C-alpha positions in Angstrom: -0.3 0.0 0.2 1.2 3.4 -1.0 1.4 6.1 1.9 0.6 9.8 0.7 3.8 12.1 0.3 4.3 15.6 0.9 5.2 17.2 -1.8 5.1 21.4 -2.3 2.6 21.2 -4.9 0.3 20.1 -1.5 1.6 23.8 -0.1 -1.5 26.4 -0.1 1.4 28.7 0.8 0.4 29.3 4.7 2.8 27.4 6.6 0.6 26.5 9.8 -1.9 25.0 7.2 0.4 23.3 5.5 1.6 22.2 9.1 -1.9 20.7 9.4 -1.9 19.2 6.0 1.0 17.4 7.1 -0.5 16.1 10.4 -3.6 15.2 8.6 -1.3 13.4 6.0 0.3 11.8 8.9 -2.7 10.4 10.5 -4.1 8.9 7.1 -1.0 7.2 6.7 -0.4 5.9 10.1 -3.7 3.5 8.9 -2.3 2.7 5.4 1.1 1.3 7.2 -1.0 -0.4 9.8 -2.7 -1.9 6.8 -0.1 -3.1 5.0 1.5 -4.6 8.2 -1.5 -6.1 8.9 -2.1 -4.4 12.1 -5.1 -2.3 11.6 -7.4 -3.8 13.8 -5.7 -1.6 17.0 -5.0 1.0 14.8 -8.0 1.8 13.2 -9.8 3.2 16.3 -7.0 5.7 17.4 -6.3 7.1 14.3 -10.2 7.8 13.2 -10.6 9.6 16.8 -7.7 11.3 16.6 -8.3 12.5 13.0 -12.0 13.2 13.9 -10.7 15.9 16.4 -7.9 17.3 14.3 -10.3 17.4 11.4 -12.7 19.9 13.2 -9.6 22.0 14.4 -8.5 22.0 11.2 -11.0 23.0 9.1 -12.2 25.7 11.9 -8.7 27.2 11.8 -8.3 27.5 7.6 -12.2 29.1 8.1 -11.0 31.4 10.1 -8.0 32.4 7.8 -9.9 32.4 4.7 -12.8 34.7 6.5 -10.0 37.6 7.5 -8.4 37.3 4.0 -12.0 37.8 2.4 -12.0 34.5 0.2 -14.8 34.7 -1.9 -16.1 30.9 -2.3 -16.1 30.5 1.7 -18.9 29.1 2.0 -18.8 26.3 -0.5 -15.3 25.4 1.0 -17.2 25.5 4.7 -20.0 23.4 2.9 -17.6 20.6 1.9 -15.8 21.2 5.2 -18.5 20.3 7.0 -19.8 17.2 5.0 -16.5 15.6 5.7 -16.0 16.7 9.4 -19.8 14.4 9.4 -18.7 11.4 7.3 -15.4 11.2 9.4 -17.7 11.3 12.5 -20.0 8.8 11.4 -17.4 6.9 9.9 -16.1 7.0 13.7 -19.2 5.9 15.8 -19.7 3.2 13.0 -16.4 2.0 14.1 -17.2 2.2 18.0 -20.3 0.4 17.4 -18.8 -2.0 15.2 -15.1 -2.5 14.6 -15.7 -5.6 12.5 -17.5 -3.7 9.9 -14.8 -1.5 9.3 -12.3 -2.7 6.8 -9.4 -0.4 7.8 -8.3 -0.8 3.8 -11.0 0.6 2.4 -11.5 3.3 4.9 -7.6 4.3 3.8 -8.3 4.5 0.4 -11.4 6.4 0.8 -9.4 8.8 3.5 -6.2 8.9 1.2 -8.1 10.0 -2.1 -10.0 12.8 -0.5 -7.7 14.3 1.9 -5.2 14.8 -1.9 -8.2 15.4 -3.8 -9.6 18.2 -1.5 -6.1 19.8 -0.7 -5.5 19.5 -4.5 -8.7 20.7 -5.9 -10.3 22.7 -3.1 -7.4 24.1 -0.6 -5.6 25.3 -3.1 -8.2 27.8 -4.5 -7.6 30.1 -1.5 -4.0 30.5 -2.1 -3.8 33.5 -4.1 -6.4 34.7 -1.2 -4.0 33.6 1.9 -1.1 34.9 0.1 -2.2 38.5 -0.6 -0.6 40.9 2.1 -3.7 41.4 4.4 -5.4 44.4 5.8 -4.1 45.8 9.4 -7.2 45.5 11.4 
């Protein structure tokens, strides 16, 4: 199973958000590594719990910075975040209810695909707005 590699192509130009993205990638990669080593049972619940908490934290910080920058597509971006945050929360609840029904390899594939796609197709759109000099408030 291949892991997600951080590259400069994923950078949104804001170090704090790039750090967040690297942390999210690390969490997803922990699951991928566990799947590859056939040790996913123990790791899946831990990763889902941390991922759920970190996704809400990251989305809040990202949205706050987009709002400060006056990012014009904030409403749509916020909606995308809400959908994913609720999906991750549901995945965690399902795991907590019956861990045997969660297929870690499928979970990893979904999360890895979503994360990279979201950064490349949605987050990179705000890069020019957040890179622009902000007025002093």
